All heavy atoms as TSV, in Angstrom:
chain	resi	resn	atom	element	x	y	z
A	1	MET	N	N	249.709	-240.088	-17.190
A	1	MET	CA	C	249.769	-239.286	-18.375
A	1	MET	C	C	251.175	-239.540	-18.982
A	1	MET	O	O	252.174	-239.457	-18.399
A	1	MET	CB	C	249.585	-237.911	-18.204
A	1	MET	CG	C	248.181	-237.504	-18.198
A	1	MET	SD	S	248.015	-235.640	-18.145
A	1	MET	CE	C	247.144	-235.527	-16.707
A	2	SER	N	N	251.193	-239.715	-20.405
A	2	SER	CA	C	252.384	-239.864	-21.149
A	2	SER	C	C	252.353	-239.139	-22.408
A	2	SER	O	O	251.218	-238.843	-22.838
A	2	SER	CB	C	252.747	-241.264	-21.240
A	2	SER	OG	O	251.848	-241.969	-21.913
A	3	GLY	N	N	253.403	-239.039	-22.982
A	3	GLY	CA	C	253.441	-238.441	-24.345
A	3	GLY	C	C	253.398	-236.958	-24.332
A	3	GLY	O	O	254.191	-236.259	-23.464
A	4	LEU	N	N	252.509	-236.420	-25.085
A	4	LEU	CA	C	252.378	-234.942	-25.245
A	4	LEU	C	C	251.308	-234.282	-24.207
A	4	LEU	O	O	251.356	-233.089	-24.133
A	4	LEU	CB	C	251.843	-234.683	-26.638
A	4	LEU	CG	C	252.458	-233.370	-27.323
A	4	LEU	CD1	C	253.836	-233.373	-27.384
A	4	LEU	CD2	C	251.927	-233.411	-28.821
A	5	SER	N	N	250.628	-235.191	-23.545
A	5	SER	CA	C	249.631	-234.592	-22.598
A	5	SER	C	C	250.103	-233.647	-21.508
A	5	SER	O	O	249.508	-232.602	-21.322
A	5	SER	CB	C	248.854	-235.773	-21.960
A	5	SER	OG	O	248.111	-236.569	-22.885
A	6	PRO	N	N	251.179	-233.994	-20.826
A	6	PRO	CA	C	251.612	-233.095	-19.774
A	6	PRO	C	C	252.064	-231.787	-20.364
A	6	PRO	O	O	251.919	-230.665	-19.776
A	6	PRO	CB	C	252.860	-233.844	-19.098
A	6	PRO	CG	C	252.667	-235.185	-19.460
A	6	PRO	CD	C	251.953	-235.299	-20.830
A	7	ILE	N	N	252.762	-231.799	-21.610
A	7	ILE	CA	C	253.220	-230.466	-22.054
A	7	ILE	C	C	251.917	-229.673	-22.529
A	7	ILE	O	O	251.926	-228.490	-22.294
A	7	ILE	CB	C	254.077	-230.886	-23.295
A	7	ILE	CG1	C	255.364	-231.623	-22.923
A	7	ILE	CG2	C	254.404	-229.589	-24.183
A	7	ILE	CD1	C	256.145	-232.103	-23.959
A	8	LEU	N	N	250.972	-230.316	-23.156
A	8	LEU	CA	C	249.779	-229.505	-23.487
A	8	LEU	C	C	249.015	-229.059	-22.314
A	8	LEU	O	O	248.500	-227.906	-22.402
A	8	LEU	CB	C	248.783	-230.460	-24.346
A	8	LEU	CG	C	249.393	-230.890	-25.704
A	8	LEU	CD1	C	248.493	-231.757	-26.528
A	8	LEU	CD2	C	249.708	-229.657	-26.644
A	9	LEU	N	N	248.971	-229.817	-21.241
A	9	LEU	CA	C	248.315	-229.280	-20.118
A	9	LEU	C	C	248.993	-228.088	-19.471
A	9	LEU	O	O	248.478	-227.100	-18.998
A	9	LEU	CB	C	248.131	-230.480	-18.987
A	9	LEU	CG	C	246.990	-231.376	-19.240
A	9	LEU	CD1	C	247.081	-232.454	-18.141
A	9	LEU	CD2	C	245.704	-230.683	-19.053
A	10	SER	N	N	250.434	-228.146	-19.454
A	10	SER	CA	C	251.329	-227.042	-19.024
A	10	SER	C	C	251.008	-225.810	-19.861
A	10	SER	O	O	250.901	-224.705	-19.238
A	10	SER	CB	C	252.621	-227.544	-19.007
A	10	SER	OG	O	252.922	-228.510	-18.197
A	11	LEU	N	N	250.981	-225.984	-21.170
A	11	LEU	CA	C	250.754	-224.833	-22.093
A	11	LEU	C	C	249.287	-224.211	-21.771
A	11	LEU	O	O	249.095	-223.019	-21.788
A	11	LEU	CB	C	250.890	-225.121	-23.500
A	11	LEU	CG	C	252.343	-225.359	-23.792
A	11	LEU	CD1	C	252.301	-225.875	-25.288
A	11	LEU	CD2	C	253.175	-224.093	-23.874
A	12	ALA	N	N	248.369	-225.145	-21.537
A	12	ALA	CA	C	247.063	-224.523	-21.386
A	12	ALA	C	C	246.923	-223.846	-19.949
A	12	ALA	O	O	246.191	-222.808	-19.865
A	12	ALA	CB	C	245.992	-225.792	-21.250
A	13	VAL	N	N	247.568	-224.344	-18.943
A	13	VAL	CA	C	247.663	-223.567	-17.761
A	13	VAL	C	C	248.322	-222.191	-17.870
A	13	VAL	O	O	247.884	-221.265	-17.317
A	13	VAL	CB	C	248.333	-224.450	-16.533
A	13	VAL	CG1	C	248.709	-223.574	-15.390
A	13	VAL	CG2	C	247.489	-225.636	-16.288
A	14	LEU	N	N	249.471	-222.116	-18.601
A	14	LEU	CA	C	250.076	-220.823	-18.870
A	14	LEU	C	C	249.202	-219.939	-19.571
A	14	LEU	O	O	249.145	-218.752	-19.305
A	14	LEU	CB	C	251.289	-221.061	-19.594
A	14	LEU	CG	C	252.521	-221.707	-18.770
A	14	LEU	CD1	C	253.760	-222.035	-19.760
A	14	LEU	CD2	C	252.901	-220.980	-17.567
A	15	ALA	N	N	248.469	-220.450	-20.610
A	15	ALA	CA	C	247.599	-219.461	-21.430
A	15	ALA	C	C	246.423	-219.109	-20.526
A	15	ALA	O	O	245.925	-217.970	-20.625
A	15	ALA	CB	C	247.043	-220.327	-22.516
A	16	ASP	N	N	245.950	-219.981	-19.561
A	16	ASP	CA	C	244.862	-219.535	-18.652
A	16	ASP	C	C	245.362	-218.489	-17.776
A	16	ASP	O	O	244.633	-217.453	-17.519
A	16	ASP	CB	C	244.539	-220.855	-17.943
A	16	ASP	CG	C	243.205	-220.598	-17.087
A	16	ASP	OD1	O	242.264	-220.123	-17.727
A	16	ASP	OD2	O	243.187	-220.888	-15.904
A	17	PHE	N	N	246.576	-218.620	-17.165
A	17	PHE	CA	C	247.148	-217.462	-16.337
A	17	PHE	C	C	247.174	-216.195	-17.172
A	17	PHE	O	O	246.845	-215.040	-16.649
A	17	PHE	CB	C	248.373	-217.842	-15.701
A	17	PHE	CG	C	248.208	-218.758	-14.535
A	17	PHE	CD1	C	249.071	-219.787	-14.412
A	17	PHE	CD2	C	247.259	-218.651	-13.518
A	17	PHE	CE1	C	248.946	-220.744	-13.300
A	17	PHE	CE2	C	247.238	-219.385	-12.518
A	17	PHE	CZ	C	248.006	-220.578	-12.447
A	18	ALA	N	N	247.674	-216.299	-18.353
A	18	ALA	CA	C	247.899	-215.117	-19.209
A	18	ALA	C	C	246.625	-214.470	-19.546
A	18	ALA	O	O	246.509	-213.182	-19.450
A	18	ALA	CB	C	248.657	-215.481	-20.516
A	19	LEU	N	N	245.513	-215.286	-19.933
A	19	LEU	CA	C	244.277	-214.706	-20.150
A	19	LEU	C	C	243.634	-214.003	-19.001
A	19	LEU	O	O	243.096	-212.865	-18.927
A	19	LEU	CB	C	243.277	-215.753	-20.638
A	19	LEU	CG	C	243.407	-216.066	-22.204
A	19	LEU	CD1	C	242.614	-217.289	-22.439
A	19	LEU	CD2	C	242.879	-214.962	-22.975
A	20	ALA	N	N	243.865	-214.660	-17.759
A	20	ALA	CA	C	243.053	-214.053	-16.584
A	20	ALA	C	C	243.885	-212.777	-16.202
A	20	ALA	O	O	243.197	-211.722	-15.877
A	20	ALA	CB	C	243.268	-215.104	-15.431
A	21	PHE	N	N	245.273	-212.773	-16.206
A	21	PHE	CA	C	245.909	-211.529	-15.856
A	21	PHE	C	C	245.541	-210.477	-16.803
A	21	PHE	O	O	245.405	-209.346	-16.470
A	21	PHE	CB	C	247.491	-211.873	-15.967
A	21	PHE	CG	C	248.338	-210.644	-15.586
A	21	PHE	CD1	C	248.457	-210.237	-14.291
A	21	PHE	CD2	C	248.979	-210.167	-16.630
A	21	PHE	CE1	C	249.191	-209.128	-14.037
A	21	PHE	CE2	C	249.807	-208.935	-16.334
A	21	PHE	CZ	C	249.920	-208.567	-15.121
A	22	GLY	N	N	245.623	-210.639	-18.116
A	22	GLY	CA	C	245.324	-209.742	-19.041
A	22	GLY	C	C	243.834	-209.208	-18.957
A	22	GLY	O	O	243.625	-207.993	-19.154
A	23	GLY	N	N	242.939	-210.048	-18.689
A	23	GLY	CA	C	241.571	-209.671	-18.505
A	23	GLY	C	C	241.350	-208.812	-17.243
A	23	GLY	O	O	240.818	-207.797	-17.406
A	24	VAL	N	N	242.005	-209.120	-16.214
A	24	VAL	CA	C	241.950	-208.280	-14.937
A	24	VAL	C	C	242.590	-206.957	-15.150
A	24	VAL	O	O	242.023	-205.855	-14.785
A	24	VAL	CB	C	242.550	-208.999	-13.757
A	24	VAL	CG1	C	242.716	-208.082	-12.605
A	24	VAL	CG2	C	241.643	-210.286	-13.480
A	25	ARG	N	N	243.736	-206.986	-15.951
A	25	ARG	CA	C	244.434	-205.735	-16.169
A	25	ARG	C	C	243.496	-204.714	-17.056
A	25	ARG	O	O	243.527	-203.637	-16.832
A	25	ARG	CB	C	245.674	-206.160	-16.822
A	25	ARG	CG	C	246.557	-204.993	-16.978
A	25	ARG	CD	C	248.028	-205.312	-17.509
A	25	ARG	NE	N	248.722	-204.304	-17.828
A	25	ARG	CZ	C	249.785	-204.334	-18.653
A	25	ARG	NH1	N	250.278	-205.559	-18.957
A	25	ARG	NH2	N	250.476	-203.185	-18.879
A	26	LEU	N	N	242.843	-205.242	-18.068
A	26	LEU	CA	C	242.124	-204.474	-18.903
A	26	LEU	C	C	240.947	-203.907	-18.174
A	26	LEU	O	O	240.604	-202.805	-18.318
A	26	LEU	CB	C	241.741	-205.303	-20.187
A	26	LEU	CG	C	242.671	-205.594	-21.286
A	26	LEU	CD1	C	242.037	-206.369	-22.367
A	26	LEU	CD2	C	243.043	-204.250	-21.970
A	27	ILE	N	N	240.300	-204.621	-17.308
A	27	ILE	CA	C	239.189	-204.191	-16.544
A	27	ILE	C	C	239.615	-203.261	-15.601
A	27	ILE	O	O	238.897	-202.129	-15.472
A	27	ILE	CB	C	238.489	-205.425	-15.859
A	27	ILE	CG1	C	237.749	-206.414	-16.840
A	27	ILE	CG2	C	237.489	-204.956	-14.775
A	27	ILE	CD1	C	237.246	-207.754	-16.206
A	28	LEU	N	N	240.653	-203.339	-14.766
A	28	LEU	CA	C	241.161	-202.346	-13.943
A	28	LEU	C	C	241.543	-201.140	-14.553
A	28	LEU	O	O	241.373	-200.065	-13.951
A	28	LEU	CB	C	242.192	-203.022	-13.045
A	28	LEU	CG	C	241.762	-204.179	-12.005
A	28	LEU	CD1	C	242.992	-204.571	-11.300
A	28	LEU	CD2	C	240.669	-203.631	-11.148
A	29	ARG	N	N	242.249	-201.174	-15.735
A	29	ARG	CA	C	242.702	-200.014	-16.310
A	29	ARG	C	C	241.489	-199.288	-17.210
A	29	ARG	O	O	241.637	-198.121	-17.421
A	29	ARG	CB	C	243.650	-200.270	-17.318
A	29	ARG	CG	C	244.946	-200.628	-16.694
A	29	ARG	CD	C	246.054	-200.579	-17.642
A	29	ARG	NE	N	247.398	-200.865	-16.920
A	29	ARG	CZ	C	248.477	-200.785	-17.467
A	29	ARG	NH1	N	248.697	-200.428	-18.733
A	29	ARG	NH2	N	249.567	-201.095	-16.811
A	30	GLY	N	N	240.300	-199.870	-17.267
A	30	GLY	CA	C	239.120	-199.241	-17.790
A	30	GLY	C	C	239.188	-198.932	-19.294
A	30	GLY	O	O	238.426	-198.235	-19.818
A	31	ARG	N	N	240.142	-199.523	-19.996
A	31	ARG	CA	C	240.207	-199.365	-21.390
A	31	ARG	C	C	239.143	-200.107	-22.121
A	31	ARG	O	O	238.305	-199.411	-22.747
A	31	ARG	CB	C	241.661	-199.605	-21.922
A	31	ARG	CG	C	242.707	-198.651	-21.546
A	31	ARG	CD	C	243.917	-198.845	-22.289
A	31	ARG	NE	N	244.736	-199.808	-21.693
A	31	ARG	CZ	C	245.892	-200.218	-22.229
A	31	ARG	NH1	N	246.200	-199.866	-23.538
A	31	ARG	NH2	N	246.669	-201.107	-21.654
A	32	ASP	N	N	239.365	-201.460	-22.227
A	32	ASP	CA	C	238.449	-202.267	-22.920
A	32	ASP	C	C	237.847	-203.151	-22.039
A	32	ASP	O	O	238.225	-204.426	-21.892
A	32	ASP	CB	C	239.212	-202.976	-24.065
A	32	ASP	CG	C	239.539	-202.105	-25.118
A	32	ASP	OD1	O	238.950	-201.129	-25.426
A	32	ASP	OD2	O	240.778	-202.428	-25.771
A	33	ARG	N	N	236.924	-202.794	-21.254
A	33	ARG	CA	C	236.140	-203.630	-20.176
A	33	ARG	C	C	235.652	-204.893	-20.843
A	33	ARG	O	O	235.589	-205.950	-20.323
A	33	ARG	CB	C	235.224	-202.843	-19.416
A	33	ARG	CG	C	235.718	-201.848	-18.586
A	33	ARG	CD	C	234.783	-201.313	-17.635
A	33	ARG	NE	N	235.254	-200.171	-16.916
A	33	ARG	CZ	C	235.840	-200.283	-15.718
A	33	ARG	NH1	N	235.850	-201.408	-15.166
A	33	ARG	NH2	N	236.248	-199.190	-15.042
A	34	ILE	N	N	235.070	-204.712	-22.061
A	34	ILE	CA	C	234.348	-205.887	-22.591
A	34	ILE	C	C	235.381	-206.882	-23.067
A	34	ILE	O	O	235.039	-208.090	-22.823
A	34	ILE	CB	C	233.583	-205.444	-23.854
A	34	ILE	CG1	C	232.310	-204.485	-23.492
A	34	ILE	CG2	C	232.905	-206.611	-24.635
A	34	ILE	CD1	C	231.519	-203.978	-24.509
A	35	LYS	N	N	236.455	-206.542	-23.650
A	35	LYS	CA	C	237.403	-207.479	-23.944
A	35	LYS	C	C	238.036	-208.108	-22.680
A	35	LYS	O	O	238.389	-209.325	-22.758
A	35	LYS	CB	C	238.570	-206.740	-24.663
A	35	LYS	CG	C	238.142	-206.401	-26.163
A	35	LYS	CD	C	239.296	-205.774	-26.836
A	35	LYS	CE	C	239.002	-205.385	-28.321
A	35	LYS	NZ	N	240.061	-204.680	-28.952
A	36	GLY	N	N	238.116	-207.327	-21.663
A	36	GLY	CA	C	238.653	-207.895	-20.311
A	36	GLY	C	C	237.707	-209.033	-19.815
A	36	GLY	O	O	238.183	-210.090	-19.463
A	37	VAL	N	N	236.450	-208.723	-19.925
A	37	VAL	CA	C	235.425	-209.748	-19.427
A	37	VAL	C	C	235.429	-211.020	-20.367
A	37	VAL	O	O	235.422	-212.039	-19.826
A	37	VAL	CB	C	233.997	-209.120	-19.391
A	37	VAL	CG1	C	232.886	-210.115	-19.158
A	37	VAL	CG2	C	233.920	-208.030	-18.287
A	38	LEU	N	N	235.597	-210.672	-21.666
A	38	LEU	CA	C	235.670	-211.921	-22.666
A	38	LEU	C	C	236.899	-212.725	-22.338
A	38	LEU	O	O	236.978	-213.955	-22.358
A	38	LEU	CB	C	235.572	-211.440	-24.088
A	38	LEU	CG	C	234.182	-210.865	-24.425
A	38	LEU	CD1	C	234.358	-210.384	-25.922
A	38	LEU	CD2	C	233.231	-211.957	-24.395
A	39	MET	N	N	237.989	-212.061	-22.001
A	39	MET	CA	C	239.235	-212.795	-21.723
A	39	MET	C	C	239.046	-213.680	-20.348
A	39	MET	O	O	239.544	-214.795	-20.376
A	39	MET	CB	C	240.425	-211.779	-21.387
A	39	MET	CG	C	240.905	-211.274	-22.946
A	39	MET	SD	S	242.100	-209.883	-22.728
A	39	MET	CE	C	243.571	-210.919	-22.300
A	40	LEU	N	N	238.357	-213.083	-19.364
A	40	LEU	CA	C	238.131	-213.860	-18.208
A	40	LEU	C	C	237.245	-215.014	-18.450
A	40	LEU	O	O	237.397	-216.124	-17.908
A	40	LEU	CB	C	237.485	-212.942	-17.075
A	40	LEU	CG	C	238.446	-211.978	-16.464
A	40	LEU	CD1	C	237.769	-211.069	-15.492
A	40	LEU	CD2	C	239.674	-212.713	-15.778
A	41	ILE	N	N	236.213	-214.827	-19.326
A	41	ILE	CA	C	235.291	-215.884	-19.634
A	41	ILE	C	C	236.139	-217.011	-20.394
A	41	ILE	O	O	235.999	-218.217	-20.120
A	41	ILE	CB	C	234.104	-215.452	-20.525
A	41	ILE	CG1	C	233.205	-214.589	-19.580
A	41	ILE	CG2	C	233.395	-216.677	-21.011
A	41	ILE	CD1	C	232.145	-213.875	-20.351
A	42	ALA	N	N	236.978	-216.719	-21.264
A	42	ALA	CA	C	237.817	-217.636	-22.025
A	42	ALA	C	C	238.766	-218.317	-21.016
A	42	ALA	O	O	238.994	-219.605	-21.170
A	42	ALA	CB	C	238.641	-216.969	-23.028
A	43	ALA	N	N	239.358	-217.668	-20.004
A	43	ALA	CA	C	240.117	-218.224	-19.043
A	43	ALA	C	C	239.416	-219.261	-18.181
A	43	ALA	O	O	239.875	-220.428	-17.864
A	43	ALA	CB	C	240.763	-217.271	-18.132
A	44	LEU	N	N	238.129	-219.040	-17.979
A	44	LEU	CA	C	237.252	-219.979	-17.156
A	44	LEU	C	C	236.967	-221.204	-18.025
A	44	LEU	O	O	236.927	-222.333	-17.555
A	44	LEU	CB	C	235.963	-219.343	-16.709
A	44	LEU	CG	C	236.122	-218.307	-15.620
A	44	LEU	CD1	C	234.732	-217.608	-15.355
A	44	LEU	CD2	C	236.547	-218.995	-14.196
A	45	VAL	N	N	236.733	-221.085	-19.419
A	45	VAL	CA	C	236.540	-222.096	-20.149
A	45	VAL	C	C	237.719	-223.071	-20.293
A	45	VAL	O	O	237.647	-224.273	-20.205
A	45	VAL	CB	C	236.018	-221.538	-21.584
A	45	VAL	CG1	C	236.007	-222.785	-22.606
A	45	VAL	CG2	C	234.619	-220.982	-21.495
A	46	ILE	N	N	238.910	-222.447	-20.484
A	46	ILE	CA	C	240.105	-223.180	-20.576
A	46	ILE	C	C	240.397	-223.943	-19.214
A	46	ILE	O	O	240.775	-225.012	-19.123
A	46	ILE	CB	C	241.212	-222.314	-20.897
A	46	ILE	CG1	C	241.121	-221.837	-22.324
A	46	ILE	CG2	C	242.658	-223.053	-20.757
A	46	ILE	CD1	C	242.180	-220.913	-22.832
A	47	LEU	N	N	240.082	-223.249	-18.134
A	47	LEU	CA	C	240.182	-223.842	-16.782
A	47	LEU	C	C	239.317	-225.037	-16.698
A	47	LEU	O	O	239.873	-226.186	-16.057
A	47	LEU	CB	C	239.969	-222.877	-15.654
A	47	LEU	CG	C	240.023	-223.475	-14.153
A	47	LEU	CD1	C	241.622	-223.867	-13.897
A	47	LEU	CD2	C	239.637	-222.409	-13.217
A	48	GLY	N	N	238.171	-225.081	-17.107
A	48	GLY	CA	C	237.123	-226.266	-17.056
A	48	GLY	C	C	237.745	-227.351	-18.018
A	48	GLY	O	O	237.674	-228.538	-17.536
A	49	ASN	N	N	238.424	-226.991	-19.145
A	49	ASN	CA	C	238.835	-228.042	-20.004
A	49	ASN	C	C	240.084	-228.657	-19.181
A	49	ASN	O	O	240.344	-229.875	-19.384
A	49	ASN	CB	C	239.369	-227.313	-21.313
A	49	ASN	CG	C	238.193	-227.174	-22.206
A	49	ASN	OD1	O	237.055	-227.879	-22.129
A	49	ASN	ND2	N	238.249	-226.186	-23.013
A	50	ILE	N	N	240.880	-227.844	-18.660
A	50	ILE	CA	C	242.113	-228.417	-17.977
A	50	ILE	C	C	241.703	-229.380	-16.838
A	50	ILE	O	O	242.214	-230.447	-16.699
A	50	ILE	CB	C	242.920	-227.238	-17.261
A	50	ILE	CG1	C	243.691	-226.442	-18.422
A	50	ILE	CG2	C	243.964	-227.832	-16.232
A	50	ILE	CD1	C	244.204	-225.158	-17.887
A	51	LEU	N	N	240.597	-229.050	-16.186
A	51	LEU	CA	C	240.053	-229.945	-15.002
A	51	LEU	C	C	239.511	-231.198	-15.625
A	51	LEU	O	O	239.701	-232.220	-15.120
A	51	LEU	CB	C	239.137	-229.133	-14.240
A	51	LEU	CG	C	239.542	-227.968	-13.365
A	51	LEU	CD1	C	238.345	-227.280	-12.758
A	51	LEU	CD2	C	240.508	-228.471	-12.304
A	52	LEU	N	N	238.828	-231.193	-16.846
A	52	LEU	CA	C	238.316	-232.341	-17.346
A	52	LEU	C	C	239.426	-233.226	-17.940
A	52	LEU	O	O	239.508	-234.376	-17.875
A	52	LEU	CB	C	237.420	-232.072	-18.511
A	52	LEU	CG	C	236.003	-231.513	-18.076
A	52	LEU	CD1	C	235.130	-231.037	-19.348
A	52	LEU	CD2	C	235.176	-232.482	-17.315
A	53	TRP	N	N	240.443	-232.574	-18.664
A	53	TRP	CA	C	241.511	-233.300	-19.050
A	53	TRP	C	C	242.399	-234.057	-18.003
A	53	TRP	O	O	242.947	-235.140	-18.281
A	53	TRP	CB	C	242.507	-232.523	-19.957
A	53	TRP	CG	C	241.910	-232.052	-21.219
A	53	TRP	CD1	C	240.954	-232.610	-21.909
A	53	TRP	CD2	C	242.340	-230.834	-21.827
A	53	TRP	NE1	N	240.741	-231.826	-23.008
A	53	TRP	CE2	C	241.540	-230.666	-23.057
A	53	TRP	CE3	C	243.271	-229.876	-21.661
A	53	TRP	CZ2	C	241.639	-229.658	-23.962
A	53	TRP	CZ3	C	243.420	-228.841	-22.601
A	53	TRP	CH2	C	242.628	-228.776	-23.669
A	54	SER	N	N	242.391	-233.481	-16.739
A	54	SER	CA	C	243.411	-234.042	-15.832
A	54	SER	C	C	242.613	-235.049	-14.885
A	54	SER	O	O	243.297	-235.615	-14.109
A	54	SER	CB	C	243.853	-232.890	-14.951
A	54	SER	OG	O	242.875	-232.130	-14.221
A	55	LEU	N	N	241.282	-235.248	-14.989
A	55	LEU	CA	C	240.659	-236.169	-14.242
A	55	LEU	C	C	240.976	-237.579	-14.689
A	55	LEU	O	O	241.241	-237.894	-15.856
A	55	LEU	CB	C	239.035	-236.112	-14.477
A	55	LEU	CG	C	238.366	-234.817	-13.885
A	55	LEU	CD1	C	236.901	-234.823	-14.199
A	55	LEU	CD2	C	238.494	-234.885	-12.243
A	56	PRO	N	N	241.193	-238.409	-13.617
A	56	PRO	CA	C	241.503	-239.924	-14.051
A	56	PRO	C	C	240.347	-240.500	-14.626
A	56	PRO	O	O	239.134	-240.273	-14.353
A	56	PRO	CB	C	241.844	-240.432	-12.667
A	56	PRO	CG	C	241.156	-239.592	-11.692
A	56	PRO	CD	C	241.061	-238.359	-12.252
A	57	LEU	N	N	240.530	-241.436	-15.554
A	57	LEU	CA	C	239.502	-242.339	-16.231
A	57	LEU	C	C	239.036	-243.259	-15.148
A	57	LEU	O	O	239.761	-243.931	-14.554
A	57	LEU	CB	C	240.007	-242.847	-17.473
A	57	LEU	CG	C	240.365	-242.141	-18.536
A	57	LEU	CD1	C	241.130	-242.824	-19.765
A	57	LEU	CD2	C	239.183	-241.154	-19.053
A	58	PRO	N	N	237.637	-243.512	-15.232
A	58	PRO	CA	C	237.135	-244.581	-14.292
A	58	PRO	C	C	237.489	-245.864	-14.702
A	58	PRO	O	O	237.644	-246.206	-15.906
A	58	PRO	CB	C	235.519	-244.321	-14.441
A	58	PRO	CG	C	235.456	-243.738	-15.675
A	58	PRO	CD	C	236.570	-242.869	-15.978
A	59	SER	N	N	237.882	-246.796	-13.795
A	59	SER	CA	C	238.137	-248.113	-14.166
A	59	SER	C	C	236.921	-248.918	-14.467
A	59	SER	O	O	235.857	-248.807	-13.762
A	59	SER	CB	C	238.986	-248.738	-13.027
A	59	SER	OG	O	238.268	-248.773	-11.788
A	60	SER	N	N	237.072	-249.754	-15.353
A	60	SER	CA	C	235.798	-250.696	-15.687
A	60	SER	C	C	235.648	-251.858	-14.706
A	60	SER	O	O	236.690	-252.309	-14.317
A	60	SER	CB	C	236.089	-251.210	-17.184
A	60	SER	OG	O	237.185	-252.006	-17.209
A	61	PRO	N	N	234.397	-252.089	-14.525
A	61	PRO	CA	C	234.141	-253.141	-13.467
A	61	PRO	C	C	234.511	-254.462	-14.079
A	61	PRO	O	O	234.303	-254.774	-15.229
A	61	PRO	CB	C	232.730	-253.075	-13.254
A	61	PRO	CG	C	232.062	-252.301	-14.272
A	61	PRO	CD	C	233.289	-251.532	-14.749
A	62	ARG	N	N	235.047	-255.440	-13.226
A	62	ARG	CA	C	235.430	-256.669	-13.847
A	62	ARG	C	C	234.430	-257.769	-13.472
A	62	ARG	O	O	233.819	-257.696	-12.282
A	62	ARG	CB	C	236.762	-257.165	-13.275
A	62	ARG	CG	C	237.857	-256.210	-13.598
A	62	ARG	CD	C	239.138	-256.671	-13.200
A	62	ARG	NE	N	240.163	-255.723	-13.611
A	62	ARG	CZ	C	241.410	-256.018	-13.974
A	62	ARG	NH1	N	241.711	-257.353	-14.050
A	62	ARG	NH2	N	242.234	-255.240	-14.357
A	63	PRO	N	N	234.030	-258.564	-14.479
A	63	PRO	CA	C	232.918	-259.639	-14.210
A	63	PRO	C	C	233.470	-260.726	-13.307
A	63	PRO	O	O	234.470	-261.011	-13.130
A	63	PRO	CB	C	232.550	-260.113	-15.528
A	63	PRO	CG	C	233.611	-259.789	-16.529
A	63	PRO	CD	C	234.455	-258.562	-15.786
């Protein structure tokens, strides 16, 4: 990876941790449980995107 990709992945990981922490905190405090659950779902979606972005590309077969 080169260029802006590592920086963007790092920011996505930080956002993922922030969403997960905030979602758990909202659920445990009992204030806005629905918002907490939605934040956890958003964290899972971002985590899936991070995993897809960080996968290596398959090499093409040579004839």
